[in-house]
C-alpha positions as CSV (number, residue, x, y, z in Angstrom):
1,M,162.9,66.5,-19.4
2,M,159.3,65.7,-21.0
3,R,159.0,66.0,-24.7
4,V,156.0,67.9,-26.0
5,S,154.8,66.2,-29.2
6,T,152.9,67.6,-32.1
7,S,150.1,65.6,-31.3
8,M,149.8,67.0,-27.8
9,I,149.9,70.4,-29.1
10,Y,147.3,69.6,-31.6
11,T,145.1,68.0,-29.0
12,Q,145.4,71.1,-26.6
13,G,144.7,73.5,-29.6
14,L,141.6,71.6,-30.2
15,S,140.6,71.9,-26.9
16,N,141.3,75.6,-26.7
17,M,139.2,76.1,-29.8
18,Q,136.3,74.2,-28.4
19,Q,136.4,76.1,-25.2
20,Q,136.7,79.4,-27.1
21,Q,133.6,78.3,-29.4
22,N,131.5,77.3,-26.3
23,T,132.3,80.7,-24.8
24,M,131.1,82.5,-27.9
25,L,128.1,80.5,-28.0
26,Q,127.2,81.2,-24.3
27,N,127.8,85.0,-24.9
28,Q,125.6,84.9,-28.1
29,A,122.8,83.1,-26.2
30,Q,123.0,85.5,-23.3
31,I,122.8,88.6,-25.7
32,A,120.0,87.0,-27.7
33,S,118.0,86.0,-24.5
34,G,119.0,88.7,-22.1
35,I,119.5,86.2,-19.4
36,K,123.0,85.3,-18.4
37,L,121.8,82.7,-15.5
38,T,120.1,79.7,-17.1
39,N,121.2,77.0,-15.0
40,P,123.0,76.4,-11.6
41,A,126.4,75.7,-13.3
42,D,126.5,79.4,-14.5
43,D,127.0,80.7,-11.0
44,P,125.7,78.4,-8.3
45,V,125.5,81.2,-5.6
46,A,123.9,83.9,-7.9
47,F,121.5,81.2,-9.2
48,A,120.3,80.4,-5.9
49,Q,119.7,83.9,-4.9
50,A,118.1,84.7,-8.2
51,S,115.7,81.7,-7.6
52,N,114.9,83.0,-4.1
53,L,114.2,86.4,-5.5
54,A,112.0,85.0,-8.3
55,V,109.8,83.4,-5.8
56,Q,109.7,86.4,-3.7
57,S,108.8,88.5,-6.8
58,S,106.1,86.0,-7.4
59,K,104.6,86.4,-3.9
60,D,104.6,90.3,-4.2
61,Q,102.7,90.0,-7.5
62,Q,100.1,87.8,-5.8
63,Y,99.9,90.3,-2.7
64,S,99.6,93.0,-5.1
65,T,96.6,91.4,-6.8
66,N,95.1,90.7,-3.4
67,I,95.6,94.4,-2.2
68,D,93.8,95.6,-5.2
69,N,90.9,92.8,-4.9
70,A,90.5,93.7,-1.2
71,T,90.4,97.2,-2.0
72,G,87.7,96.8,-4.3
73,K,85.6,94.7,-2.1
74,V,85.9,96.8,0.9
75,Q,85.2,100.1,-0.8
76,V,81.9,98.6,-2.2
77,Q,80.9,97.3,1.3
78,E,81.7,100.6,3.0
79,S,79.7,102.4,0.2
80,T,76.7,100.0,0.7
81,L,77.0,100.6,4.5
82,G,76.7,104.4,3.6
83,S,73.5,103.7,1.9
84,I,72.2,101.5,4.5
85,T,72.9,104.3,7.1
86,S,70.8,106.6,5.1
87,L,67.9,104.3,4.9
88,L,68.3,103.5,8.6
89,Q,68.1,107.2,9.2
90,S,64.9,107.6,7.0
91,V,63.3,104.7,8.9
92,R,64.1,106.6,12.2
93,D,62.5,109.6,10.9
94,V,59.2,107.7,10.1
95,A,59.1,106.2,13.5
96,I,59.5,109.8,15.0
97,G,56.7,111.2,12.7
98,A,54.3,108.3,13.2
99,N,54.5,109.0,16.9
100,N,52.4,112.2,16.5
101,A,48.8,112.4,17.6
102,A,47.9,114.7,14.9
103,Q,48.5,111.9,12.2
104,S,45.2,110.5,10.7
105,G,44.5,107.0,9.5
106,T,45.4,108.2,5.8
107,S,48.7,109.9,7.1
108,L,49.7,106.7,8.9
109,G,48.9,104.5,5.9
110,A,51.2,106.7,3.8
111,L,54.0,106.2,6.4
112,A,53.5,102.3,6.5
113,D,53.9,102.5,2.6
114,Q,57.2,104.7,2.9
115,L,58.4,102.2,5.7
116,D,57.5,99.2,3.3
117,Q,59.6,100.6,0.5
118,M,62.4,101.4,2.8
119,Q,62.3,97.9,4.1
120,K,62.7,96.4,0.7
121,A,65.6,98.6,0.0
122,L,67.3,97.7,3.0
123,T,66.7,94.1,2.4
124,A,68.2,94.5,-1.1
125,Q,71.3,96.3,0.3
126,M,71.8,93.9,2.9
127,N,71.7,91.1,0.4
128,S,74.1,93.0,-2.1
129,T,76.5,90.8,-4.2
130,D,79.6,91.7,-5.9
131,E,80.6,91.0,-9.4
132,R,81.5,87.5,-8.7
133,G,77.8,86.9,-7.4
134,E,79.2,86.7,-3.8
135,Y,77.2,88.4,-1.1
136,L,78.9,91.3,0.5
137,F,77.9,90.3,4.0
138,S,77.9,86.7,4.2
139,G,81.5,86.1,5.4
140,T,82.8,82.6,4.8
141,A,79.2,81.7,3.5
142,A,79.6,84.2,0.5
143,R,77.4,82.1,-1.8
144,Q,74.6,82.1,1.0
145,Q,71.9,84.9,0.9
146,P,72.0,86.6,4.3
147,Y,68.2,87.5,4.8
148,D,65.1,86.0,3.5
149,A,61.8,88.0,2.8
150,S,60.8,87.9,6.4
151,G,64.1,89.3,7.6
152,I,65.5,86.3,9.4
153,L,69.0,85.5,9.1
154,N,70.2,82.6,7.2
155,P,71.8,80.0,9.7
156,A,74.6,79.6,7.5
157,V,75.5,83.2,7.5
158,S,75.0,83.2,11.4
159,S,77.8,80.8,11.8
160,A,79.9,82.1,9.2
161,T,83.3,83.9,10.1
162,P,85.2,87.0,8.4
163,V,87.0,86.2,5.5
164,N,90.6,87.3,5.6
165,L,93.0,88.0,2.6
166,A,96.7,88.0,2.8
167,I,98.3,91.2,1.7
168,A,101.9,90.8,2.9
169,D,103.9,88.2,4.7
170,G,102.2,87.6,8.0
171,Q,99.4,90.3,7.3
172,T,95.9,89.8,6.5
173,V,92.6,92.1,6.3
174,V,89.1,91.3,6.6
175,V,87.3,91.4,3.1
176,N,83.7,90.0,4.2
177,Q,82.2,90.5,7.5
178,P,79.0,88.4,8.2
179,A,75.9,90.2,8.4
180,G,75.0,89.4,12.0
181,G,77.6,91.8,13.5
182,M,76.0,94.6,11.7
183,F,72.4,94.0,11.3
184,Q,71.4,91.7,14.2
185,L,70.5,92.9,17.8
186,A,71.4,90.2,20.4
187,T,68.5,91.7,22.5
188,S,65.9,93.9,20.6
189,A,64.1,96.3,22.7
190,S,61.2,95.6,20.0
191,T,61.2,91.8,20.3
192,G,63.0,91.1,23.7
193,G,65.1,88.8,22.1
194,S,67.5,88.2,19.2
195,A,66.2,90.0,16.0
196,S,67.4,91.6,12.8
197,I,66.6,95.3,12.1
198,L,64.2,94.0,9.2
199,Q,62.2,92.3,11.7
200,V,62.1,95.3,14.0
201,I,60.7,97.2,10.8
202,N,58.0,94.7,10.4
203,Q,56.6,95.4,14.1
204,L,57.1,99.0,13.5
205,K,54.9,98.6,10.1
206,T,52.4,96.6,12.0
207,A,52.1,99.3,15.0
208,I,51.5,102.1,12.7
209,T,48.9,100.2,10.7
210,T,47.0,98.7,13.8
211,Q,47.7,101.4,16.3
212,P,47.9,99.0,19.4
213,A,47.2,100.5,23.0
214,N,51.0,100.4,23.5
215,V,51.9,101.9,20.2
216,Q,54.1,104.8,21.7
217,T,56.1,102.2,23.5
218,V,56.6,100.2,20.0
219,Y,57.9,103.4,18.6
220,A,60.3,104.2,21.2
221,N,61.6,100.7,21.2
222,A,62.1,100.9,17.4
223,Q,64.1,103.8,17.8
224,K,66.3,102.3,20.3
225,D,66.8,99.4,18.0
226,I,67.3,101.5,15.0
227,D,70.0,103.5,16.9
228,A,71.8,100.5,18.1
229,V,72.0,99.1,14.7
230,M,73.1,102.3,13.2
231,N,75.9,102.4,15.8
232,Q,76.9,98.8,14.7
233,V,77.1,99.9,11.1
234,T,79.0,103.1,12.0
235,D,81.5,100.8,13.7
236,A,81.8,98.5,10.8
237,R,82.2,101.3,8.5
238,G,85.0,102.6,10.9
239,S,86.8,99.4,10.6
240,M,86.5,99.3,6.8
241,G,87.9,102.9,6.7
242,N,90.9,101.5,8.7
243,T,91.2,98.6,6.5
244,L,91.4,100.9,3.4
245,N,94.2,102.7,5.1
246,T,96.2,99.6,5.9
247,L,95.5,98.5,2.4
248,D,97.0,101.8,0.9
249,A,99.9,101.6,3.1
250,A,100.4,97.8,1.9
251,K,100.1,99.0,-1.8
252,N,103.0,101.3,-1.4
253,D,105.0,99.0,0.8
254,N,104.6,96.2,-1.8
255,S,105.4,98.5,-4.8
256,A,108.7,99.7,-3.1
257,Q,109.6,95.9,-2.2
258,N,108.9,94.9,-5.7
259,I,111.1,97.4,-7.3
260,I,114.0,96.5,-5.0
261,T,113.5,92.7,-5.9
262,Q,113.2,93.5,-9.3
263,Q,116.4,95.5,-9.5
264,T,118.4,92.9,-7.5
265,L,117.1,90.0,-9.7
266,S,118.1,91.9,-12.8
267,T,121.4,92.5,-11.6
268,L,122.0,88.8,-10.7
269,R,120.1,87.3,-13.7
270,D,120.0,89.7,-16.8
271,T,122.6,90.1,-19.2
272,D,124.9,93.0,-19.2
273,V,124.9,93.4,-22.9
274,A,127.8,95.4,-23.3
275,T,130.1,93.2,-21.3
276,A,128.6,90.3,-23.1
277,I,129.6,91.9,-26.6
278,T,133.1,92.5,-25.3
279,Q,133.6,89.1,-24.2
280,L,132.1,87.8,-27.4
281,N,134.7,89.9,-29.5
282,Q,137.6,88.8,-27.3
283,S,136.5,85.2,-27.6
284,Y,136.5,85.6,-31.3
285,I,139.8,87.1,-31.3
286,N,141.3,84.3,-29.2
287,L,139.6,81.5,-31.4
288,Q,141.3,83.2,-34.6
289,A,144.4,83.4,-32.7
290,T,144.2,79.6,-31.8
291,Q,143.4,78.7,-35.3
292,Q,146.3,80.7,-36.7
293,S,148.8,79.1,-34.1
294,M,147.6,75.7,-35.4
295,V,147.9,76.2,-39.1
296,K,151.5,77.5,-38.4
297,I,152.3,74.4,-36.4
298,Q,150.6,71.6,-38.4
299,G,150.5,73.3,-41.7
300,L,147.1,71.9,-42.5
301,S,145.1,73.0,-45.5
302,L,141.9,72.8,-43.5
303,F,142.9,75.5,-41.3
304,N,144.3,77.6,-44.3
305,Y,140.6,77.1,-45.8
306,L,139.1,78.2,-42.4
307,R,141.0,81.3,-42.6
């Protein structure tokens, strides 16, 4: 039969005290920090799950930022296209008004002046920038101005592609479309080739001022080109409207997902304060009991002092 020595009892008692003190320190740290998982040893499975959820939470936050940024960009673009549509309608009205035999040289000159102001306003709108100084309609060439003063499309913008922004896993939206798809004509009725609406307006101004023999044809062709560009702009606005709807739905989904992620993460990682306090109190009681037992066994004055 194995004999248990006083030394063995003393060693076991010290080990128990150390374990209870460590448990108390751990409980105190969890209560103070509010976190019960600080390293894999605490709970390997829960720690791995919490780590994965933390990564997902970070992604959700980035997607939320992207959704807000995309919404702001698309709203500004859609609003700008609304202004451009109004200006194009005014240009069309001038083309119709100029095609009237009752117009005098003075009235035609006034129409040409109006057209010049509209063209400048259109150029400014088509070259609009956002708060970061990036052009709204330059696609991936966002730092390149789309049109020069003569209405020619910047080659860098001509070869640019749409800018996409991720708003969820596997889901992106377009946040910057190149100007060519909206304001360019592959085959202009006015020029017979590729042209921007600004170049069409240049020809219309010249015709109003000089009144060439084929002026009525120029007016008719200008109206065709204006209508074609207005249709392109309308299509772009419709696409942006769909994008805004997609962003609104994505924002709701992201918010709901983030709530679930945070709740699950909190359950795994955060301290249950009431439970931790109960465990702390129990550890303290256990520590006192161990100390008292060792005092009785060893009769050491040190433990009497600690009591």
